[in-house]
N, C-alpha and C positions, 0 to 999 in steps of 0.2 A: 518452265515446262510443261509440258502435256500433261491431261491428267493419268486417271490410274491405267497403271499399264492393261493387256486383253494379248492375249494369245489367239489367233483365227484357228490353229490346226488341233482341231479335237481330239485327245487319246483315241487312237484305234486307225488314224485317219493315215494314208500313206504319204509318207515322206516327200515333197516334191524334190525331184531328179535335177541334179544341177554338175557343171562341171565350171571350174574356176582357178584359176593359173597359181602357184606352188610357188611357180618361179618363174623368171621370163621365156623358159623356154617347156616348162613342165605344167600340164595341168590333172588335177584330181577331179572325179568326178564321184559323184557319189552310188553311180554303178558299180564301181569297180570297187566300192568299201561294202558290199553285199553280202551276205554269208558269215559276219558278223555285227557287234553294236557298235554303233556307231555313236561317238558324242560329239556334239555339234556346239559348240559354245560360240555364240555372237558376241561380240562387242562392240562400243564406240569406236574407240581410237587407240593405236599405236601410242606410246611413250605417254599416254595420260598415265595416274600414280593409280588409280583402282583397277585400271585392265593391265597393268605391268605385276600388281602385288595378285591377282585374280587369276593373270597366266602362268605365274609364280609357281603358287601354288600346285598347278593342276601338272603344271612340270615335275614335282617333288609326287605325284601320287601316279606318276604315268608305270609304274611297277603294277599298282593298285588297278587303274581303269585296265590293262592288261593282262592281269591273273584274269579278269572276269572278260577275257577275249576280243575287249573295246577298244575301237581307236579313236582318238579324239581326234579332233581339228578344230582350229582357233576360225572364226569368219569375219571379217569388219571389211569397212570398206576403202580401205587406204589401200597404195598399190605395194605390187611385187617388191619396190626396193625397198621404202618403208617398211614392210613385214622381214626381209632379208638384214636390213641393220635392228630392226629390233628384235627378233631373235636370234641372232650374234648375243648383241649387246646382254641380253637376258639368257641366253644359255638356254634357249629353248626347244626341246628334240620333239616335236609334234608340228602336223603341215601348218600353218597360216595363210590362208586363202584370200584370196583381194576377189572383192565382192564391188568390182572400181568401177567398168565399163559395159552394158547402160548402169551407173552406178545404186548400189542397193537392186539389184535387179531376183537378187537370191532372199536376199529378207524379206523383202516386200513377198516373193514365193511362200513366205513364215512367218508373215504377217509379222515381221517385227522391226518394222522402219521405219524411221523417224523423218518423215516428211518434212516437220516443222523445222529439224536441227541436223539435216542433211548425213544423221549417223544411223548405224544397228542399237536398236535399245540390246542393253547385257541380258541375252536371254539363252535359256540350254534347255538343248531335248536330245533325249535317249530317243535314238530308234532301236529295235531288234532286227535281227541278222534278216527278216523279209523288205524290211523298208518299212515297219510301221512307227510311225510316233508311237512310243511307249510312256512320256513323260516330256513335262515341259515348266518350263518356270521364269520366268520376268521378275527380275529383280530392281531397285530401282537404280538412276546411272551413278547414284555416288556413294553403292552398297556394295560392296565383294558379296554374292552370295555363298561363295566358300564350295563344297562339295560334299555335304552329308547328302544333300537331295539325289546330284547322279548317282553316286554310293550306293542310295538307298534300291534306289530304279534300277540299276546294274542284278543287284541281289536280287530283287522278282523277279528277272526275265530267266527265263530256261536256260541251261546249259547249253552251249555251242560246241557242237564238236570243231575238233581240231584248235578249239579256245588252245591259249597260252598256255603253259603249265608252272 
């Protein structure tokens, strides 16, 4: 595996725009999520044990994320059909976006594509309502980063008007 992880997007940088498939006929863009905080959870692959546990934890914490007004989005290089089967089997209630073709294009923009492995890093970004990166973290591939960092980052953001109550 590769050397120590790196983050190429500094805190305070504008989050790179993207539009990715959530289903075969629906796309989600970062622009349409603007106005509320966004949690981007890049992960290596559907069906891997660590990814499944990580995303299941985030699914359980959705009410907490929503209390902060935040939208959670999972991103990997898997395709929409793989995401659909994985989300159904794991009962996930947030979008999984396919950074499938061109493979890893969005992960590359965020500096979290593992060229040597053909997958995303296990990376987290908290983006504020204006589209600015306010927190980021890369976890080793085999370690679930949990949610403490996300929750702490969300607590540091200014309140968003219209946040879920």
